[in-house]
Residue frames as a rotation matrix with the C-alpha (Angstrom) as fourth column:
MET 1
0.901 -0.415 -0.125 -11.91
-0.421 -0.772 -0.475 -18.87
0.101 0.481 -0.871 18.26
ASN 2
0.688 -0.706 -0.170 -8.54
0.606 0.687 -0.402 -20.41
0.400 0.173 0.900 17.22
GLU 3
0.680 -0.602 -0.419 -5.42
0.018 -0.557 0.830 -19.30
-0.733 -0.572 -0.369 19.11
GLY 4
-0.392 -0.918 0.053 -2.65
0.265 -0.057 0.963 -17.93
-0.881 0.392 0.266 16.98
PHE 5
-0.588 0.065 -0.806 -2.91
-0.701 -0.538 0.468 -17.20
-0.403 0.840 0.362 13.25
ASP 6
0.106 0.709 0.698 -5.93
-0.031 0.704 -0.710 -19.03
-0.994 0.053 0.097 11.65
TRP 7
-0.807 -0.469 -0.358 -4.77
-0.370 -0.069 0.926 -20.07
-0.459 0.880 -0.118 8.20
ASN 8
-0.596 0.671 0.441 -8.10
0.785 0.602 0.145 -21.81
-0.168 0.433 -0.886 7.54
ALA 9
0.340 0.692 -0.636 -9.80
0.514 -0.704 -0.491 -18.44
-0.788 -0.160 -0.595 7.88
VAL 10
-0.315 -0.512 -0.799 -7.41
-0.465 -0.651 0.600 -16.98
-0.828 0.560 -0.032 5.32
GLY 11
-0.975 -0.074 0.207 -8.33
0.135 0.543 0.829 -19.71
-0.174 0.836 -0.520 2.87
GLU 12
-0.160 0.985 0.069 -12.04
0.938 0.173 -0.300 -19.23
-0.308 0.017 -0.951 3.44
ALA 13
0.337 0.302 -0.892 -11.78
0.266 -0.939 -0.218 -15.39
-0.903 -0.164 -0.396 3.18
LEU 14
-0.599 -0.793 -0.107 -9.63
0.168 -0.255 0.952 -15.23
-0.783 0.553 0.286 0.11
PRO 15
-0.533 0.449 0.717 -12.35
0.831 0.121 0.543 -15.70
0.157 0.885 -0.437 -2.52
LEU 16
0.580 0.766 -0.277 -14.48
0.795 -0.606 -0.012 -12.96
-0.177 -0.214 -0.961 -0.82
LEU 17
0.261 -0.559 -0.787 -11.48
0.137 -0.785 0.603 -10.55
-0.956 -0.265 -0.128 -0.70
LEU 18
-0.772 -0.513 0.375 -10.65
0.412 0.045 0.910 -11.26
-0.484 0.857 0.177 -4.29
GLN 19
-0.028 0.847 0.531 -14.14
0.968 -0.110 0.226 -10.39
0.250 0.520 -0.817 -5.24
GLY 20
0.748 0.220 -0.626 -13.86
0.488 -0.822 0.295 -7.22
-0.450 -0.526 -0.722 -3.23
PHE 21
-0.189 -0.939 -0.287 -10.45
0.292 -0.332 0.897 -6.60
-0.938 0.086 0.337 -4.80
LYS 22
-0.427 0.204 0.881 -12.09
0.904 0.085 0.419 -6.48
0.010 0.975 -0.221 -8.29
VAL 23
0.662 0.740 0.121 -14.29
0.714 -0.672 0.198 -3.63
0.228 -0.044 -0.973 -7.05
THR 24
0.489 -0.603 -0.631 -11.20
0.294 -0.567 0.770 -1.96
-0.821 -0.562 -0.100 -5.62
LEU 25
-0.569 -0.746 0.345 -9.46
0.535 -0.017 0.844 -2.11
-0.624 0.665 0.409 -8.95
LEU 26
-0.032 0.676 0.736 -12.60
0.954 -0.198 0.224 -0.88
0.297 0.710 -0.639 -10.84
ALA 27
0.849 0.404 -0.340 -12.93
0.508 -0.802 0.314 2.14
-0.146 -0.440 -0.886 -8.50
THR 28
0.162 -0.869 -0.467 -9.30
0.232 -0.427 0.874 2.94
-0.959 -0.250 0.132 -8.86
LEU 29
-0.668 -0.370 0.646 -9.12
0.687 0.027 0.726 2.68
-0.286 0.929 0.236 -12.70
LEU 30
0.207 0.789 0.579 -12.39
0.884 -0.405 0.235 4.75
0.419 0.463 -0.781 -13.13
GLY 31
0.774 0.046 -0.631 -11.33
0.451 -0.741 0.498 7.23
-0.445 -0.670 -0.595 -10.51
THR 32
-0.212 -0.969 -0.128 -7.97
0.470 -0.216 0.856 7.65
-0.857 0.122 0.501 -12.24
VAL 33
-0.440 0.123 0.889 -9.65
0.886 -0.098 0.453 8.37
0.143 0.988 -0.066 -15.51
VAL 34
0.667 0.729 0.154 -11.86
0.673 -0.678 0.297 11.00
0.321 -0.094 -0.943 -13.98
ALA 35
0.600 -0.504 -0.622 -8.99
0.321 -0.561 0.763 12.53
-0.733 -0.657 -0.174 -12.08
ALA 36
-0.403 -0.848 0.345 -6.77
0.681 -0.026 0.732 12.58
-0.611 0.529 0.588 -15.27
VAL 37
-0.310 0.392 0.866 -9.32
0.819 -0.353 0.453 14.18
0.483 0.850 -0.211 -17.60
LEU 38
0.779 0.625 -0.044 -10.78
0.561 -0.664 0.494 16.65
0.279 -0.410 -0.868 -14.98
GLY 39
0.400 -0.699 -0.593 -7.37
0.498 -0.378 0.781 17.55
-0.770 -0.607 0.197 -13.75
LEU 40
-0.543 -0.548 0.636 -6.32
0.814 -0.157 0.559 18.37
-0.206 0.822 0.531 -17.29
ALA 41
0.165 0.762 0.626 -9.51
0.761 -0.502 0.411 20.56
0.627 0.408 -0.663 -17.73
ILE 42
0.867 0.171 -0.469 -8.81
0.470 -0.597 0.650 22.35
-0.168 -0.784 -0.598 -14.53
ALA 43
-0.055 -0.971 -0.234 -5.17
0.628 -0.216 0.748 23.07
-0.776 -0.105 0.621 -15.49
VAL 44
-0.572 -0.044 0.819 -6.17
0.773 -0.361 0.521 24.49
0.272 0.932 0.240 -18.80
ALA 45
0.479 0.825 0.299 -8.97
0.630 -0.560 0.538 26.52
0.611 -0.070 -0.788 -17.23
GLY 46
0.590 -0.291 -0.753 -6.60
0.655 -0.372 0.657 27.87
-0.472 -0.881 -0.029 -14.66
ARG 47
-0.599 -0.800 0.033 -4.61
0.612 -0.431 0.663 29.54
-0.516 0.418 0.748 -17.48
ALA 48
0.150 0.687 0.711 -7.76
0.961 -0.271 0.058 31.29
0.232 0.674 -0.701 -18.86
PRO 49
-0.680 -0.465 0.567 -7.30
0.391 -0.884 -0.256 35.16
0.620 0.048 0.783 -19.27
SER 50
0.048 0.781 0.622 -10.55
-0.331 -0.575 0.748 35.88
0.943 -0.242 0.231 -17.31
ARG 51
-0.860 -0.238 0.451 -10.63
-0.474 0.045 -0.879 36.05
0.189 -0.970 -0.152 -13.56
PHE 52
0.023 0.960 0.278 -14.25
-0.984 0.070 -0.164 35.05
-0.177 -0.270 0.947 -13.68
VAL 53
0.641 0.037 -0.767 -12.89
-0.306 0.928 -0.211 31.50
0.704 0.370 0.606 -14.72
THR 54
-0.145 -0.875 -0.461 -9.77
0.088 0.453 -0.887 31.29
0.985 -0.169 0.011 -12.62
VAL 55
-0.588 -0.085 0.804 -11.04
-0.711 -0.419 -0.564 32.56
0.385 -0.904 0.186 -9.39
PRO 56
0.488 0.799 0.350 -14.01
-0.871 0.468 0.147 30.07
-0.046 -0.377 0.925 -9.02
VAL 57
0.596 -0.374 -0.711 -11.70
-0.075 0.855 -0.513 27.19
0.799 0.360 0.481 -10.21
ARG 58
-0.490 -0.846 0.209 -9.13
-0.182 -0.135 -0.974 28.21
0.852 -0.515 -0.088 -7.49
VAL 59
-0.321 0.426 0.846 -11.79
-0.937 -0.275 -0.217 28.43
0.140 -0.862 0.487 -4.74
VAL 60
0.738 0.637 -0.223 -13.31
-0.638 0.766 0.079 25.14
0.221 0.084 0.972 -5.56
MET 61
0.258 -0.743 -0.617 -9.89
0.044 0.647 -0.761 23.39
0.965 0.169 0.200 -5.75
GLU 62
-0.684 -0.593 0.426 -8.87
-0.386 -0.202 -0.900 24.80
0.619 -0.780 -0.091 -2.30
PHE 63
0.104 0.765 0.635 -12.15
-0.995 0.076 0.072 23.77
0.007 -0.639 0.769 -0.72
ILE 64
0.845 0.247 -0.475 -11.68
-0.320 0.944 -0.079 20.19
0.429 0.218 0.877 -1.95
ARG 65
0.001 -0.939 -0.343 -8.08
0.151 0.339 -0.929 20.00
0.989 -0.051 0.142 -0.97
SER 66
-0.606 -0.202 0.770 -8.90
-0.615 -0.495 -0.614 21.49
0.505 -0.845 0.176 2.53
THR 67
0.272 0.788 0.552 -11.51
-0.957 0.280 0.072 18.85
-0.098 -0.549 0.830 3.39
PRO 68
-0.563 -0.539 0.626 -10.84
-0.482 0.830 0.280 15.18
-0.671 -0.144 -0.727 4.13
LEU 69
-0.761 0.248 -0.599 -11.73
-0.444 0.474 0.760 12.65
0.473 0.845 -0.251 1.50
LEU 70
-0.820 0.449 -0.355 -13.79
0.556 0.773 -0.304 10.73
0.138 -0.447 -0.884 4.00
ILE 71
-0.429 0.670 -0.606 -16.05
0.112 -0.626 -0.771 13.79
-0.896 -0.399 0.193 4.71
GLN 72
-0.523 0.227 -0.822 -16.52
-0.814 -0.418 0.402 14.31
-0.252 0.879 0.404 0.97
LEU 73
-0.892 0.133 -0.432 -17.60
-0.122 0.849 0.514 10.74
0.436 0.512 -0.741 0.60
VAL 74
-0.649 0.624 -0.436 -20.11
0.709 0.286 -0.645 10.78
-0.278 -0.727 -0.628 3.41
GLY 75
-0.432 0.437 -0.789 -21.42
-0.143 -0.897 -0.419 14.10
-0.890 -0.068 0.450 2.33
ALA 76
-0.699 0.127 -0.703 -21.89
-0.714 -0.068 0.697 13.03
0.041 0.990 0.138 -1.26
ALA 77
-0.889 0.331 -0.316 -23.50
0.296 0.943 0.154 9.86
0.349 0.044 -0.936 -0.28
ALA 78
-0.521 0.696 -0.494 -25.98
0.574 -0.142 -0.807 11.77
-0.632 -0.704 -0.325 1.95
VAL 79
-0.348 0.405 -0.846 -26.89
-0.528 -0.830 -0.180 14.32
-0.775 0.384 0.503 -0.77
PHE 80
-0.210 0.212 -0.955 -27.07
-0.933 0.247 0.260 11.79
0.291 0.945 0.146 -3.61
SER 81
-0.410 0.063 0.910 -28.55
-0.648 0.682 -0.339 8.92
-0.642 -0.728 -0.239 -1.67
SER 82
0.643 0.714 0.278 -30.41
-0.309 0.574 -0.759 7.52
-0.701 0.402 0.589 -4.62
VAL 83
0.503 -0.561 -0.657 -27.18
-0.789 0.011 -0.614 7.15
0.351 0.828 -0.438 -6.68
GLU 84
0.792 -0.286 -0.540 -25.12
0.303 0.951 -0.061 3.79
0.531 -0.115 0.840 -6.69
PRO 85
0.844 -0.523 -0.119 -22.46
-0.025 -0.260 0.965 3.99
-0.536 -0.811 -0.233 -3.91
LEU 86
0.172 -0.855 0.490 -19.84
0.752 0.435 0.495 2.84
-0.637 0.283 0.717 -6.24
THR 87
0.282 0.049 0.958 -20.60
0.807 -0.553 -0.209 5.65
0.519 0.832 -0.195 -8.68
ILE 88
0.977 0.076 0.197 -20.44
-0.057 -0.803 0.594 8.15
0.204 -0.592 -0.780 -5.81
GLY 89
0.623 -0.782 0.008 -17.06
0.214 0.180 0.960 6.74
-0.752 -0.597 0.280 -4.78
VAL 90
0.037 -0.598 0.800 -15.57
0.996 0.087 0.019 6.89
-0.081 0.797 0.599 -8.29
VAL 91
0.531 0.278 0.801 -16.80
0.518 -0.854 -0.047 10.43
0.671 0.440 -0.597 -8.77
VAL 92
0.984 -0.146 0.103 -15.63
-0.172 -0.615 0.769 11.75
-0.049 -0.775 -0.630 -5.37
LEU 93
0.359 -0.926 0.114 -12.18
0.461 0.282 0.841 10.02
-0.812 -0.249 0.528 -5.67
GLY 94
0.097 -0.335 0.937 -11.85
0.990 -0.063 -0.125 11.43
0.101 0.940 0.325 -9.21
ILE 95
0.672 0.226 0.706 -12.76
0.246 -0.966 0.075 14.95
0.699 0.123 -0.705 -8.30
HIS 96
0.920 -0.380 -0.097 -10.53
0.017 -0.208 0.978 14.79
-0.392 -0.901 -0.185 -5.06
TYR 97
0.188 -0.937 0.294 -7.55
0.561 0.348 0.751 13.69
-0.806 0.024 0.591 -6.97
ALA 98
0.418 0.083 0.905 -8.24
0.867 -0.334 -0.370 15.94
0.271 0.939 -0.212 -9.90
THR 99
0.990 -0.011 0.143 -7.35
-0.056 -0.947 0.317 18.91
0.132 -0.322 -0.938 -7.74
TYR 100
0.412 -0.902 0.127 -3.83
-0.146 0.073 0.987 17.38
-0.899 -0.425 -0.102 -7.32
THR 101
-0.026 -0.438 0.898 -3.30
0.847 0.468 0.253 16.13
-0.532 0.767 0.359 -10.93
SER 102
0.837 0.297 0.459 -4.20
0.506 -0.740 -0.443 19.59
0.208 0.603 -0.770 -12.16
GLU 103
0.791 -0.595 -0.145 -1.12
-0.417 -0.697 0.584 20.91
-0.448 -0.401 -0.799 -10.39
VAL 104
0.012 -0.740 0.673 0.86
0.255 0.653 0.714 18.19
-0.967 0.163 0.196 -11.97
TYR 105
0.384 0.273 0.882 -0.50
0.917 0.002 -0.399 19.14
-0.111 0.962 -0.249 -15.35
ARG 106
0.993 0.112 -0.043 0.25
0.110 -0.993 -0.046 22.83
-0.048 0.041 -0.998 -14.61
ALA 107
0.282 -0.959 0.014 3.87
-0.307 -0.077 0.948 22.07
-0.909 -0.272 -0.317 -13.84
GLY 108
-0.115 -0.331 0.936 4.09
0.707 0.635 0.311 20.02
-0.698 0.698 0.162 -17.08
ILE 109
0.657 0.402 0.638 2.60
0.739 -0.510 -0.440 22.93
0.148 0.760 -0.632 -19.15
ASP 110
0.909 -0.372 -0.189 4.94
-0.280 -0.879 0.387 25.41
-0.310 -0.298 -0.903 -17.45
GLY 111
0.148 -0.895 0.421 7.83
0.013 0.427 0.904 23.06
-0.989 -0.128 0.075 -18.30
VAL 112
0.524 0.088 0.847 7.15
0.823 0.205 -0.530 23.38
-0.221 0.975 0.035 -22.02
PRO 113
-0.513 -0.828 -0.227 9.86
0.737 -0.560 0.378 25.77
-0.440 0.027 0.898 -23.40
LYS 114
0.136 0.566 -0.813 8.67
0.053 -0.823 -0.565 29.28
-0.989 0.034 -0.142 -24.17
GLY 115
-0.739 -0.434 -0.516 10.18
-0.486 -0.187 0.854 28.81
-0.467 0.881 -0.073 -27.69
GLN 116
-0.822 0.478 0.310 7.50
0.558 0.784 0.273 26.32
-0.112 0.397 -0.911 -28.39
TRP 117
0.226 0.891 -0.393 4.67
0.666 -0.436 -0.606 28.85
-0.711 -0.125 -0.692 -27.63
GLU 118
-0.040 -0.233 -0.972 6.58
-0.399 -0.888 0.229 31.53
-0.916 0.397 -0.058 -29.72
ALA 119
-0.939 -0.340 0.049 7.01
-0.087 0.372 0.924 29.16
-0.333 0.863 -0.379 -32.64
CYS 120
-0.443 0.856 0.267 3.34
0.850 0.495 -0.178 28.41
-0.285 0.148 -0.947 -32.62
ARG 121
0.354 0.481 -0.802 2.53
0.317 -0.869 -0.381 32.14
-0.880 -0.120 -0.460 -32.62
ALA 122
-0.391 -0.659 -0.643 4.98
-0.485 -0.447 0.752 32.75
-0.783 0.605 -0.145 -35.44
LEU 123
-0.980 0.092 0.176 3.21
0.194 0.625 0.756 30.03
-0.040 0.775 -0.631 -37.51
SER 124
-0.602 0.794 0.079 -0.19
-0.779 -0.606 0.158 31.71
0.173 0.033 0.984 -36.76
MET 125
-0.706 0.367 -0.605 -1.45
0.290 0.930 0.227 28.47
0.646 -0.015 -0.763 -35.27
SER 126
0.208 0.849 0.486 -4.84
-0.367 -0.392 0.843 28.80
0.907 -0.354 0.230 -33.48
PRO 127
-0.271 -0.237 0.933 -4.90
-0.962 0.025 -0.273 28.45
0.041 -0.971 -0.235 -29.65
ARG 128
0.665 0.592 0.455 -6.74
-0.633 0.770 -0.076 25.11
-0.395 -0.237 0.887 -30.05
ARG 129
0.863 -0.423 -0.278 -4.20
0.037 0.599 -0.800 23.73
0.505 0.680 0.532 -32.46
THR 130
0.036 -0.892 0.451 -1.39
-0.634 -0.370 -0.679 24.95
0.772 -0.262 -0.579 -30.26
TRP 131
0.041 0.118 0.992 -2.67
-0.964 0.266 0.008 23.13
-0.263 -0.957 0.125 -27.29
GLN 132
0.841 0.434 0.321 -3.63
-0.362 0.895 -0.261 19.88
-0.401 0.103 0.910 -29.10
ALA 133
0.905 -0.421 -0.058 -0.54
0.170 0.485 -0.858 19.51
0.389 0.767 0.511 -31.39
VAL 134
0.097 -0.947 0.307 2.22
-0.050 -0.312 -0.949 21.10
0.994 0.077 -0.078 -29.42
ILE 135
-0.247 -0.241 0.939 1.74
-0.821 -0.463 -0.334 21.85
0.515 -0.853 -0.084 -25.76
LEU 136
0.524 0.563 0.640 -0.35
-0.837 0.481 0.261 19.08
-0.161 -0.672 0.723 -24.32
PRO 137
0.856 -0.188 -0.481 1.57
-0.018 0.920 -0.392 16.16
0.516 0.345 0.784 -25.93
GLN 138
-0.179 -0.982 0.063 4.81
0.047 -0.072 -0.996 17.43
0.983 -0.175 0.059 -24.39
ALA 139
-0.256 0.138 0.957 3.23
-0.875 -0.453 -0.169 18.37
0.410 -0.881 0.237 -21.05
VAL 140
0.749 0.642 0.165 1.35
-0.662 0.707 0.249 14.98
0.043 -0.295 0.954 -20.63
ARG 141
0.567 -0.609 -0.554 4.54
0.111 0.723 -0.682 13.06
0.816 0.325 0.477 -21.57
ASN 142
-0.400 -0.800 0.447 6.49
-0.247 -0.376 -0.893 14.86
0.883 -0.468 -0.047 -18.85
VAL 143
-0.370 0.290 0.883 3.91
-0.924 -0.212 -0.317 14.21
0.095 -0.933 0.346 -16.03
LEU 144
0.259 0.484 -0.836 3.08
-0.455 0.824 0.336 10.58
0.852 0.293 0.434 -16.75
PRO 145
-0.496 -0.475 -0.727 5.14
0.383 0.632 -0.674 9.25
0.779 -0.613 -0.131 -13.87
ALA 146
-0.955 0.178 0.238 3.50
-0.297 -0.534 -0.792 11.69
-0.014 -0.826 0.563 -11.36
LEU 147
-0.100 0.989 -0.109 0.05
-0.965 -0.070 0.254 10.72
0.244 0.131 0.961 -12.57
GLY 148
0.017 0.017 -1.000 0.91
-0.114 0.993 0.015 7.15
0.993 0.114 0.019 -12.12
ASN 149
-0.862 -0.450 -0.234 1.97
0.235 0.054 -0.970 7.83
0.449 -0.892 0.059 -8.52
TYR 150
-0.652 0.690 0.314 -1.32
-0.755 -0.555 -0.349 9.53
-0.067 -0.465 0.883 -7.82
ALA 151
0.157 0.684 -0.712 -3.13
-0.629 0.625 0.462 6.40
0.762 0.375 0.528 -9.17
ILE 152
-0.354 -0.376 -0.856 -1.24
0.392 0.771 -0.501 4.26
0.849 -0.513 -0.126 -6.69
LEU 153
-0.998 -0.021 0.057 -2.19
-0.044 -0.412 -0.910 6.62
0.042 -0.911 0.410 -3.86
MET 154
-0.279 0.960 -0.024 -5.85
-0.935 -0.266 0.237 6.49
0.221 0.089 0.971 -4.94
PHE 155
0.053 0.173 -0.983 -5.65
-0.169 0.972 0.162 2.64
0.984 0.157 0.081 -4.94
LYS 156
-0.683 -0.422 -0.596 -4.44
0.469 0.371 -0.801 2.74
0.559 -0.827 -0.056 -1.33
GLU 157
-0.911 0.409 0.057 -7.28
-0.330 -0.638 -0.696 5.11
-0.248 -0.652 0.716 -0.26
THR 158
-0.467 0.814 -0.346 -10.12
-0.476 0.099 0.874 3.06
0.746 0.573 0.341 -1.74
PRO 159
-0.635 0.252 -0.730 -10.87
0.636 0.708 -0.308 1.48
0.439 -0.660 -0.610 1.67
PHE 160
-0.904 0.331 -0.272 -12.53
-0.111 -0.793 -0.599 4.74
-0.414 -0.512 0.753 2.55
LEU 161
-0.582 0.750 -0.314 -15.32
-0.623 -0.163 0.765 3.74
0.523 0.641 0.562 0.18
ALA 162
-0.660 0.320 -0.679 -16.39
0.507 0.857 -0.090 1.09
0.553 -0.404 -0.728 2.76
VAL 163
-0.863 0.293 -0.410 -17.97
0.245 -0.467 -0.850 3.91
-0.441 -0.834 0.331 4.77
ILE 164
-0.353 0.774 -0.526 -20.55
-0.856 -0.494 -0.153 4.43
-0.378 0.396 0.837 1.99
THR 165
0.318 0.490 0.812 -21.18
-0.310 0.863 -0.399 0.65
-0.896 -0.125 0.427 1.73
VAL 166
0.509 -0.196 -0.838 -19.15
-0.807 0.232 -0.544 0.04
0.301 0.953 -0.040 -1.43
GLN 167
0.923 0.014 0.386 -18.23
-0.166 0.917 0.363 -3.62
-0.349 -0.399 0.848 -1.36
GLU 168
0.438 -0.853 -0.284 -14.55
-0.644 -0.078 -0.761 -3.21
0.627 0.516 -0.584 -2.00
MET 169
-0.048 -0.487 -0.872 -11.85
0.106 0.865 -0.490 -5.45
0.993 -0.116 0.010 -0.37
VAL 170
-0.910 -0.357 0.210 -11.73
-0.146 -0.197 -0.969 -3.87
0.388 -0.913 0.128 3.04
PHE 171
-0.143 0.955 0.260 -15.52
-0.982 -0.169 0.081 -3.90
0.121 -0.244 0.962 3.31
GLU 172
0.578 0.349 -0.738 -15.48
-0.388 0.913 0.128 -7.63
0.718 0.212 0.663 2.64
ALA 173
-0.487 -0.721 -0.492 -12.59
0.234 0.436 -0.869 -8.17
0.842 -0.538 -0.043 5.12
ARG 174
-0.848 0.125 0.516 -14.52
-0.511 -0.455 -0.729 -6.43
0.144 -0.882 0.449 7.81
ALA 175
0.240 0.964 -0.111 -17.77
-0.933 0.261 0.249 -8.20
0.269 0.044 0.962 7.03
TYR 176
0.354 -0.124 -0.927 -15.95
-0.071 0.985 -0.159 -11.55
0.932 0.122 0.340 7.30
GLY 177
-0.796 -0.603 -0.060 -14.12
0.063 0.017 -0.998 -10.61
0.602 -0.798 0.024 10.40
ALA 178
-0.511 0.631 0.583 -17.41
-0.853 -0.457 -0.253 -9.60
0.107 -0.627 0.772 12.05
ASP 179
0.537 0.754 -0.379 -19.10
-0.721 0.643 0.256 -12.89
0.437 0.136 0.889 11.10
HIS 180
0.643 -0.315 -0.698 -16.17
0.252 0.948 -0.196 -15.18
0.724 -0.050 0.688 12.16
PHE 181
0.938 -0.325 0.120 -14.26
-0.261 -0.435 0.862 -12.98
-0.227 -0.840 -0.493 14.82
VAL 182
0.332 -0.902 0.276 -10.99
0.815 0.421 0.397 -13.28
-0.474 0.093 0.875 12.81
TYR 183
0.961 0.104 -0.258 -10.03
0.009 -0.939 -0.345 -9.69
-0.278 0.329 -0.903 12.12
THR 184
0.234 -0.961 -0.146 -6.27
-0.473 -0.244 0.847 -10.16
-0.850 -0.129 -0.511 12.21
GLU 185
-0.318 -0.411 0.854 -6.18
0.443 0.732 0.517 -12.75
-0.838 0.543 -0.051 9.48
VAL 186
0.366 0.549 0.751 -8.50
0.899 -0.002 -0.437 -11.10
-0.239 0.836 -0.494 6.99
PHE 187
0.956 -0.116 -0.270 -6.92
-0.150 -0.983 -0.108 -7.59
-0.253 0.144 -0.957 7.41
THR 188
-0.027 -0.998 0.050 -3.49
-0.329 0.056 0.943 -9.00
-0.944 0.009 -0.330 7.13
LEU 189
-0.180 0.096 0.979 -4.64
0.741 0.668 0.070 -10.78
-0.647 0.738 -0.192 3.99
ALA 190
0.801 0.526 0.285 -6.05
0.591 -0.624 -0.512 -7.51
-0.092 0.578 -0.811 2.55
GLY 191
0.668 -0.626 -0.403 -2.81
-0.388 -0.754 0.530 -5.79
-0.636 -0.198 -0.746 3.32
VAL 192
-0.341 -0.725 0.598 -0.85
0.164 0.581 0.797 -8.43
-0.926 0.370 -0.079 1.46
LEU 193
0.161 0.458 0.874 -3.16
0.946 0.182 -0.269 -8.06
-0.282 0.870 -0.404 -1.60
PHE 194
0.980 0.100 -0.173 -2.65
0.053 -0.965 -0.258 -4.27
-0.193 0.244 -0.950 -1.56
LEU 195
0.226 -0.973 -0.055 1.12
-0.399 -0.144 0.906 -4.84
-0.889 -0.183 -0.420 -1.40
VAL 196
-0.284 -0.347 0.894 1.22
0.499 0.742 0.447 -7.35
-0.819 0.573 -0.037 -4.06
ALA 197
0.485 0.541 0.688 -0.78
0.871 -0.228 -0.435 -4.98
-0.078 0.810 -0.582 -6.44
SER 198
0.998 0.031 -0.048 0.83
0.027 -0.997 -0.076 -1.61
-0.051 0.075 -0.996 -5.58
TYR 199
0.391 -0.919 -0.045 4.51
-0.152 -0.112 0.982 -2.52
-0.908 -0.377 -0.184 -5.18
PRO 200
-0.245 -0.466 0.850 5.13
0.804 0.392 0.447 -3.81
-0.542 0.793 0.278 -8.78
THR 201
0.607 0.567 0.557 3.26
0.771 -0.590 -0.239 -0.75
0.193 0.574 -0.796 -10.03
SER 202
0.836 -0.428 -0.343 5.49
-0.158 -0.787 0.597 1.59
-0.525 -0.445 -0.725 -7.98
LEU 203
-0.095 -0.918 0.385 8.49
0.309 0.341 0.888 -0.26
-0.946 0.203 0.251 -9.68
LEU 204
0.047 0.185 0.982 7.03
0.997 0.051 -0.057 0.33
-0.060 0.981 -0.182 -13.15
MET 205
0.932 0.359 0.055 6.55
0.360 -0.933 -0.021 4.03
0.043 0.040 -0.998 -12.32
ARG 206
0.468 -0.841 -0.273 10.21
-0.133 -0.372 0.919 4.32
-0.874 -0.394 -0.286 -11.26
LYS 207
-0.301 -0.543 0.784 11.28
0.692 0.441 0.571 2.73
-0.656 0.714 0.243 -14.63
LEU 208
0.433 0.505 0.747 9.07
0.884 -0.398 -0.243 5.09
0.175 0.766 -0.619 -16.53
GLU 209
0.933 -0.085 -0.348 10.54
0.071 -0.909 0.411 8.04
-0.352 -0.409 -0.842 -14.68
LYS 210
0.004 -0.998 0.068 14.03
0.038 0.068 0.997 6.91
-0.999 -0.001 0.039 -15.60
ARG 211
-0.244 -0.037 0.969 13.07
0.904 0.353 0.241 6.38
-0.352 0.935 -0.053 -19.28
LEU 212
0.681 0.576 0.453 11.43
0.686 -0.718 -0.118 9.79
0.258 0.391 -0.884 -19.53
GLY 213
-0.239 -0.910 0.338 14.60
0.597 -0.412 -0.688 11.31
0.766 0.038 0.642 -17.91
HIS 214
0.631 0.508 0.586 13.05
-0.188 -0.633 0.751 12.46
0.752 -0.584 -0.304 -14.70
């Protein structure tokens, strides 16, 4: 074992971590799509007139929010042991964050002026047309920065996928460290890669917030 920081190990581990980084990005992108679509569906369902819809939705949301993501991943992997770990990870990440993005959508929907709803009723627009043409375009536009921030948070939580054997970046770092006894170097490298990817994205989200007037 070399004393001090082993730069040779960094060079050797970099290709493996970049391979794992691709899996990390894939899990984040797919999980974000699931969270965005499902979160919107939950937000709309939460405004249903029937308590037979709103109450079960609220109960499930509170359950998911009140349990750790790690426990959800392990539990899902145990129940669906025949399913590909990456698929489980994407679905669990997406569902977990959908409970939060749904609140973002709800705030966006509530932020649409009441006059817009009244105008749609005055024009005898159907509920479906009202949502598709008037309400959702305004609501989604207003919440895009918040959705982007949740995508960044999801990206930084993808290391949890390693516990269900998804070969993302931290999984590869831990495997290389175990084989070569150089944990400091590979985990530092993994941290740098996370920073390089997430910090510019954070800056873009801030610019988007300013452009949209947030």
